[in-house]
N, C-alpha and C positions, 0 to 999 in steps of 0.2 A: 547316589545314596539309596535310591529306592529300587525296588525290583518287583516285577509282577510275580505273584506266588499263587499257587493253588493248594491251599491247605485249609483246614477247618479248626475251629476252637469251640467245642461243645455246640456244634451245629451252626456256628457263625462262620460264614465263608469270608476269608480274608482275601481282599482283592489286590492289596498293595501293602508293602512294609516299608516303613521309614526307620532307618537306623540312626538315631540321634544320640547314641552313646558317646560320651566324651564332649558333647556340646552343651553349652550353658546359656542361660537366659540372656537374651531373648531368642537365641537361634532355634531351639526346638519348636517353639510356637510359630516362628516364621516359616520353618521348613514344613511344619504340619499344614499350615495354610496353603503353601505352594502345592503340596502333594494332594490335598483334598480337592483343589481346583482341577486337577487332572482326572478325577473320578467322576462317574455318572451318579445321579441321585440314587440313593439306596446302597451304593457300594461301601465297603468297609476298609478303612485304613488302620493298620496296626502300627503303633508308634512304640519304639523301644528307646528308653531314655534312662539316664542315671542322674539327671538334674533334679534335685528335690523340688524345685519350683514348677517343674513341667506338669505335674498332675493338676495343681490348682490353675495354672495358666491355661491349659487345654480345656479344662472343664468350664472356666469362665468364657473363653473364646467360643466354645461350642454353643453355649446358651445364647450368646450375643449374635451368632451367625446362623442359627437355625440348624446346626448339626447336632448329633446326639452321641454322647459318650455311652457306649454299651457296657463297657467293663473296664475296671482298673485292677491290675494285679501287681502286687509288690512282692519281691523276693530279695531280701537283703537291701542293697542300694539300687536295685534294678526295678524299673517300672515298665509295665506293658499295658498300653492303653488302646482300646478298640473304639474307633470313631466312625459312625455311619454318616455319610453325607446326606444332608437334608435338602 
């Protein structure tokens, strides 16, 4: 589900993308945790989701685990969340 990508978002380098579209709680947060474990400290994971609970779940998880939500973008039912590994 993930792939290594080389793109930027307003000068934020995206190191990996998780496509969690079509997955519902608790799967997006479980996949986010798995993906962030594969990254090095300071790298950024882009999470794409359409589960309305994903935003709150990922923000709470990031605070508990020392990771940082850099940005949350919403367009219609789609979420794009950028998380920096702490």
